[in-house]
N, C-alpha and C positions, 0 to 999 in steps of 0.2 A: 827333198828325198830323191835319191837317184833312181829308184825303181818305180817311178810314177806310172809307168805303163801297166803295172800290175796292181796299182793301189786302189783299194775299195773307195768309192766316192764319199762315203760317209765320214772317212777319216778327216776330211777338211773341216767337218763340223765338230766331231767328237774328240779329235786329237788323240784317239786311242787305237792301239793295235790289239785285236782280240782274235779269238778262234774264227769268228765269222769273217773278219777281214783276211785272215789266212786262207779261208776257203775261197773267197773271191779271187785272191791272187793265184791260188792253185788252179782255179778254173781257167784263168787267162793263160797259165802255163800249159795246161792241157791243149788249149787251142793252138798254141805255138808249136808244141811237139807234134801234134797230129797234122798240122797244115804246113809247117816249115816257114810260116810267116811271122814277122815281128808284129805284135799287136799295134794297131793304128799306125802301120808303117808309112802311110802318106802324111802323117801329122808330126809336127815338131814337138819337142818337149814343152815349149811355151804354149803351143796351141792346145795341147792336152790339158795342161795345168789350168789355163784360162777357162776352158769349158767346164772342167770339174768344179772350179771355184764358183763359177756362175750357176752351178746346179744343173747343168745339162746331163742327160742320161746318155753316156756313150758306151758302146760295147763293140767288140769285134764283129764283123759281118760274117754270118754263117749260112746265109741262104743258098749260096752257090758252091759250097764245099761238099765234097763227097766223103761222108763219114757215116759209120753205123749210127742208126737212130738213137740207140741208148747212150752213145758217147755224146752226141749233140745235146740230148736232153739233160745229161749230167752237167755239162759245161754251162748250159743256160740256167740251170737251177743254182749253180754256184754264183752266178752273176745277178741273182734277184736283188731288186732294190730293197725289199723288206728283208732284213737280216734274219728274221725268224723263219723265213721260207727257204733259206739256204740249208743244205745238208750239213751235218757235222763232219769233221775230218775223219772220224771213225767210219761214218757212213760212206764218205767218198772212197776211203780205202777199201771197204768191203766190196763196193761196186766195181772198183778198178781190178780187184783180185778176181772177181767173177769174169770180167772182160778178158783178163789175162789168161785165165784157164781156158776160156772158149777160143781165144785167138791162138793159144799154144796148140790146141788140138787141130785147128785149121792149118797152121803152119806145118805141123808134123805130117799132115796128109798131102801138103802141097809140094811143088818142086822147090829146088833150092832158090833162095832169094838172090837178087842181083843188087849188091850194095851200091854199085856205081849208078843205079837208077833211083835210089832212095832219096827223097827230098830232104830228109832230116839228117844229112851226113855230118853236120856239126855235133850231133849227139851220138853218133854211131861208134860202137866199140870197134877198135882196130882189127880184132881177130875175125870179124865178120867177112873181111875180104879174103880170108883163107878158108874159113869153115862154111861160109854161105848159109849160116844158121843164126836165127834169133832165139835166144834162150833167156832164162832168168838172169844169168850173169851179164848178158848184153843189156838187159833192161836196167840192171843196177848201175852199170857204167853210164848209161844215158841219164838216169836219174841223178847221178852225181854231177853231171854237166849242168843239169837243170837247177840243182841247188846252187851251183856257182852263179848261174844267171840270175836267180831270184835274189840272192844275198848281195850281189855286186851291181846288178842292173846292167851288166855288160853282155853283149852277144858273144858266145864263145868263139875265139879266134877272129875277132871283129876286124882285124887288119888283113885277114887272108880271104881270098875269093874261094868260091865253091871248088873251082878247078885246082887251086893250090892245095887245099886241104885234101882233096881226093888223090892227087898225085903223090903227096907225102905219105898218105896212108897206104896206098898201093905199093909204094917203094919200101914200106916197112919202117918208116920213121916213127919214133915215139913222140907224139905231140899231145900236150895237155894244156889247159888254160893256166896262165901265170898267176900264182897265188902269193908270191913273196911280199908284195907291197900292198896287199889289201888288208884292211882292218876288220877282222872277224874273230869271234870267239874261237879259242884253240880247238875245242871239241868239234865245232862245225868244220873247220879246216881239215882236221884229221879224218873225219867221216868222209868228206868229199874225196880226199886223196886215196882213201882205202877203196872207194867205189871205182877209182880209175886204175887200180893195180893191173899190171900187164898179166900177171898170173891170175887167171880167173878164180882159182881156188882160194886166193887170198882176199877176194872181195866179200863183203858181207852179203847176207841174203836180203831180199826185199823186206821180209818180216823184221830182220835185224835192223835195217835202216829205219823202218817205221818206229820201232821201239826206241831207238836212239834219238830220233827227232822229237818224239813225245817227251823224253826226259829233258832234252835241250830246251824245248819250248816251255815246259813246266818250270824249269829253273829260271828262264828269262822272265816269265810272268811273276814268279815269286820275288825276283829282284826288283821288278817294276813296282810291285805292290809295296815292298819295303821302302823303296825310295819315295813313293807317293805318301806313305804314312809318315815318314821322317819329315818331308816337306810340310805336311799338314800340321804336325806337332810344332815345327819351328814357327809357323805363322801364328799359332795360337798362344805361343809363349809371350 
């Protein structure tokens, strides 16, 4: 699996992707968005895989990062070894919406943001360089980039340095992750691309994104269950 950095450790035993493994992966993604760091950046793909296969408990280091306590607690709960202690995706979403509403109020009271100083520039909506504002539509753009990363296992614009990305965005170039040669369900690709629309009014809302993802996820689970049932019936004939 190419997205091993986001993979819940129990998958090596169960061979199953479930809502609890999605929650684990999303917790890793939150770490990445809020810190700007690739999870386990000092470890190679092979090192991570070998540790997980051997049953080691590895998690991103959070002791020395400056984040709101509620964000840290949510991430760590997503990474719990006991899958029954992890929140549901609906629970994660509700908590994130609450964080967003609080953050939005703080941003509205604060001075303009300085996009050139933000560490997560790879996820930054291009209009922020003009508006100096973080809004729901910029969050949707960032979330679309995150979806690309989760589904492909690639860092967005991995061949470009921080400075190259920044200079292109400041110059007004339209840069987006390349999606032509990646194998993904069509509805996932369409959702990502809509999140990246230049016209912010053409982007979906965060609630809309969430509803679409739930439909996509439910369809995938249904197909997996049908395939498993078919395989079982074949073996019993």
